[in-house]
C-alpha positions in Angstrom: 13.6 -1.8 -4.7 11.5 -0.4 -7.6 8.5 -1.9 -9.4 10.9 -2.8 -12.3 13.1 -4.7 -9.8 10.1 -6.6 -8.4 8.9 -7.5 -11.9 12.4 -8.7 -12.9 12.7 -10.8 -9.7 9.3 -12.4 -10.1 10.1 -13.2 -13.8 13.4 -14.8 -12.9 11.9 -16.9 -10.1 8.8 -18.1 -12.0 10.1 -18.2 -15.6 7.2 -16.1 -16.7 7.8 -13.4 -19.3 8.4 -9.9 -17.8 5.6 -8.4 -19.9 3.1 -10.9 -18.4 4.3 -10.3 -14.9 4.1 -6.5 -15.5 0.5 -6.8 -16.7 -0.4 -9.0 -13.7 1.1 -6.6 -11.2 -0.6 -3.6 -12.8 -3.9 -5.5 -12.7 -3.4 -6.2 -9.0 -2.7 -2.5 -8.3 -5.8 -1.5 -10.3 -8.0 -4.0 -8.3 -6.6 -2.6 -5.0 -7.2 1.0 -6.0 -10.7 0.4 -7.4 -11.8 -1.6 -4.4 -10.5 0.9 -1.9 -12.2 3.7 -3.9 -15.5 1.7 -3.5 -14.9 1.4 0.3 -14.1 -2.3 0.1 -11.1 -3.6 2.1 -8.8 -6.3 0.7 -7.4 -9.0 3.0 -4.4 -11.1 1.9 -3.8 -13.9 4.5 -0.2 -14.1 5.6 0.6 -10.7 4.0 -1.7 -8.0 5.2 -4.7 -5.9 4.6 -5.3 -2.9 2.4 -7.9 -0.8 4.3 -9.6 2.6 4.3 -9.1 4.7 7.4 -11.6 7.4 8.1 -10.1 10.8 9.1 -12.5 13.0 11.1 -13.3 16.6 10.2 -10.8 19.0 11.8 -9.9 22.6 12.0 -6.4 23.4 10.6 -4.4 26.7 10.4 -3.0 28.3 7.3 0.1 29.8 8.9 1.0 32.1 6.0 -2.4 33.8 6.0 -3.1 33.2 9.7 -6.6 31.8 9.0 -8.5 28.7 10.1 -9.7 26.3 7.5 -11.9 23.2 7.9 -10.7 19.9 6.5 -13.7 17.7 5.8 -13.9 14.1 7.0 -12.3 11.8 4.4 -10.8 8.4 3.9 -7.1 7.5 3.4 -5.7 4.2 2.1 -3.7 2.2 4.6 -1.8 -1.1 4.8 -1.8 -3.2 7.9 0.8 -6.0 7.7 -0.1 -9.5 9.0 1.5 -10.8 12.2 3.6 -13.3 10.2 4.9 -10.5 8.0 5.8 -8.3 10.9 7.6 -11.2 12.7 9.6 -12.0 9.5 10.8 -8.4 9.3 11.6 -8.2 13.0 13.8 -11.2 12.9 15.6 -10.3 9.6 19.2 -9.4 9.7 20.8 -6.2 8.5 22.3 -6.9 5.1 24.7 -4.0 5.4 26.5 -5.6 8.4 
């Protein structure tokens, strides 16, 4: 499912214009990106959490040059689904069968 499919489905279920749904969805994505960039996690009850995970500094190898490089400590965005969300996915049926 693509972003356009999500927008179309939300528009059909709510009766809101696709343009308004698109602007709302883009605004949501912008809020998530900005808050994670500012080291602020986002918690959506019943859905999940958008969090920053810290990766420690490590030594890596450049195989082609056979040299060691240092990768500094950094943060990566992550999504942790809520228990309700996980259970719903676990109990879902395979639509191809």
